[in-house]
C-alpha positions as CSV (number, residue, x, y, z in Angstrom):
1,M,33.6,-23.7,17.4
2,E,35.0,-20.2,17.2
3,N,38.5,-21.6,16.6
4,V,37.2,-23.9,13.9
5,D,35.3,-21.1,12.0
6,L,38.4,-18.9,12.3
7,A,40.8,-21.6,11.1
8,V,38.5,-22.4,8.1
9,A,38.3,-18.7,7.2
10,I,42.1,-18.3,7.4
11,S,42.4,-21.5,5.4
12,S,46.1,-22.2,6.1
13,K,47.7,-25.4,7.4
14,K,49.2,-23.4,10.3
15,A,45.8,-22.1,11.4
16,R,44.2,-25.6,11.2
17,S,47.2,-27.0,13.2
18,E,47.1,-24.3,15.9
19,M,43.4,-23.7,16.2
20,I,41.8,-27.1,15.6
21,I,44.2,-30.0,15.9
22,S,46.3,-28.9,18.8
23,P,43.4,-28.0,21.1
24,I,41.8,-31.5,20.4
25,L,45.1,-33.3,21.3
26,L,45.5,-31.1,24.4
27,E,42.0,-32.0,25.5
28,I,42.9,-35.7,25.2
29,R,46.0,-35.0,27.4
30,R,43.8,-33.2,30.0
31,K,41.4,-36.2,30.0
32,F,44.3,-38.4,31.0
33,N,45.3,-36.1,33.8
34,Y,48.5,-35.0,31.9
35,E,49.9,-38.6,32.3
36,I,50.5,-38.7,28.5
37,S,52.7,-36.4,26.5
38,F,52.0,-34.4,23.4
39,F,54.6,-33.5,20.7
40,S,54.3,-31.3,17.7
41,G,56.9,-30.9,14.9
42,V,59.5,-33.1,16.6
43,D,62.3,-35.0,14.8
44,F,61.3,-38.7,14.9
45,T,64.2,-40.3,13.1
46,V,64.0,-44.1,13.9
47,D,65.8,-45.8,11.0
48,S,67.2,-43.5,8.2
49,Q,68.2,-46.5,6.0
50,R,64.5,-47.6,5.9
51,G,63.3,-44.1,5.3
52,L,61.8,-43.8,8.8
53,N,63.1,-40.3,9.5
54,G,61.8,-36.8,9.5
55,F,59.6,-34.6,11.5
56,C,56.2,-35.8,12.8
57,D,53.3,-33.4,12.8
58,F,51.9,-34.7,16.1
59,I,52.6,-37.6,18.5
60,L,50.8,-38.7,21.6
61,S,52.8,-40.8,23.9
62,L,51.9,-43.0,26.9
63,S,54.8,-41.4,28.9
64,S,54.3,-38.3,31.0
65,E,57.9,-37.4,30.0
66,Q,57.5,-34.2,27.9
67,L,61.2,-33.6,27.0
68,L,61.7,-36.7,24.9
69,V,59.4,-39.0,23.0
70,R,59.3,-42.2,25.0
71,S,56.4,-44.5,24.1
72,P,54.4,-43.3,21.1
73,V,50.9,-44.7,20.7
74,I,49.3,-42.2,18.3
75,V,50.9,-40.4,15.3
76,L,48.9,-37.8,13.5
77,V,49.6,-36.4,10.0
78,E,48.1,-33.1,8.9
79,S,47.3,-33.8,5.3
80,K,48.3,-31.3,2.6
81,N,46.0,-29.7,0.0
82,E,42.9,-30.7,2.1
83,N,43.2,-34.3,0.7
84,L,43.1,-37.0,3.4
85,R,44.2,-39.7,1.1
86,S,47.5,-37.9,0.4
87,G,48.4,-38.3,4.1
88,L,47.8,-42.0,4.4
89,A,51.2,-43.3,3.2
90,Q,53.0,-40.8,5.5
91,C,50.9,-41.8,8.4
92,I,51.5,-45.5,7.8
93,A,55.3,-44.8,7.6
94,E,55.2,-42.9,10.9
95,M,53.1,-45.7,12.5
96,V,55.8,-48.3,11.4
97,A,58.5,-46.0,12.9
98,A,56.6,-45.7,16.2
99,Q,56.2,-49.5,16.3
100,L,59.9,-50.0,15.7
101,F,60.7,-47.3,18.2
102,N,58.6,-49.0,20.9
103,E,60.1,-52.5,20.1
104,R,63.6,-51.1,20.5
105,G,62.7,-49.4,23.7
106,G,61.0,-52.4,25.2
107,N,57.6,-50.6,25.3
108,Q,54.8,-53.2,25.4
109,I,52.4,-51.3,23.1
110,K,50.4,-53.8,21.1
111,A,48.8,-51.4,18.6
112,I,49.9,-48.1,17.1
113,Y,47.1,-45.8,16.0
114,G,47.3,-43.1,13.4
115,A,45.2,-40.3,12.2
116,V,45.2,-38.2,9.1
117,T,43.4,-34.9,9.3
118,I,42.8,-31.6,7.6
119,G,41.5,-30.3,10.9
120,T,37.8,-30.4,10.0
121,I,37.8,-34.0,8.7
122,W,39.6,-37.0,10.4
123,Q,40.4,-40.5,9.3
124,F,41.9,-43.2,11.6
125,L,44.3,-46.1,11.1
126,K,45.6,-48.9,13.3
127,L,48.8,-50.9,13.0
128,E,49.0,-54.2,14.8
129,G,51.8,-56.5,13.9
130,N,52.3,-56.2,10.2
131,V,48.6,-55.4,9.5
132,V,47.4,-51.9,8.8
133,A,43.6,-51.3,9.2
134,I,42.2,-48.1,7.7
135,D,38.8,-46.9,9.0
136,L,37.2,-45.8,5.7
137,S,34.8,-43.5,7.6
138,E,35.6,-39.8,7.7
139,Y,34.8,-38.1,10.9
140,Y,33.8,-34.4,10.8
141,I,34.6,-31.8,13.4
142,K,30.9,-31.2,14.1
143,D,31.1,-34.7,15.6
144,I,34.0,-33.8,17.9
145,E,32.8,-36.2,20.6
146,K,33.3,-39.1,18.2
147,I,36.8,-37.9,17.3
148,L,37.7,-37.4,21.0
149,G,36.2,-40.8,21.8
150,I,38.3,-42.6,19.2
151,L,41.5,-40.9,20.3
152,Y,40.7,-41.6,24.0
153,S,40.0,-45.2,23.3
154,A,43.2,-45.7,21.3
155,I,45.2,-44.5,24.3
156,A,43.1,-46.3,26.9
157,Q,43.5,-49.7,25.1
158,N,47.3,-49.4,25.5
159,K,47.5,-47.9,29.0
160,P,48.8,-50.4,31.6
């Protein structure tokens, strides 16, 4: 919790990203024996004409390939101004982009998961077909095991 307390005290997006969010996603990667990849701040332009372009905050992929995004399964948006709701539309757009990316690549991933976070609070989404489900619960960093469990489950459900 030292990282969390420090990130909250610093109170910047960069501190939350580096000290809270990245360590959580790296822990998920460790739990999968480094057989999944983790990307931060990468260009994820899938279809510029549809507005599916730009840089993603974070992506977890089912591929162990770390140089290029191969089969995204979770996209994560770090919300601005400590307002989770403000990140929902961006997260849904990134989930649609990931779904299209997987379809074009022949990746048989049935559901794309998303998360919006300010580091200390997390909210989760799921895109299956054309339906987006938003978990209205907010998960707090003090319940880190729940957050890790949700992320782990999202990947495990899509692993071959």
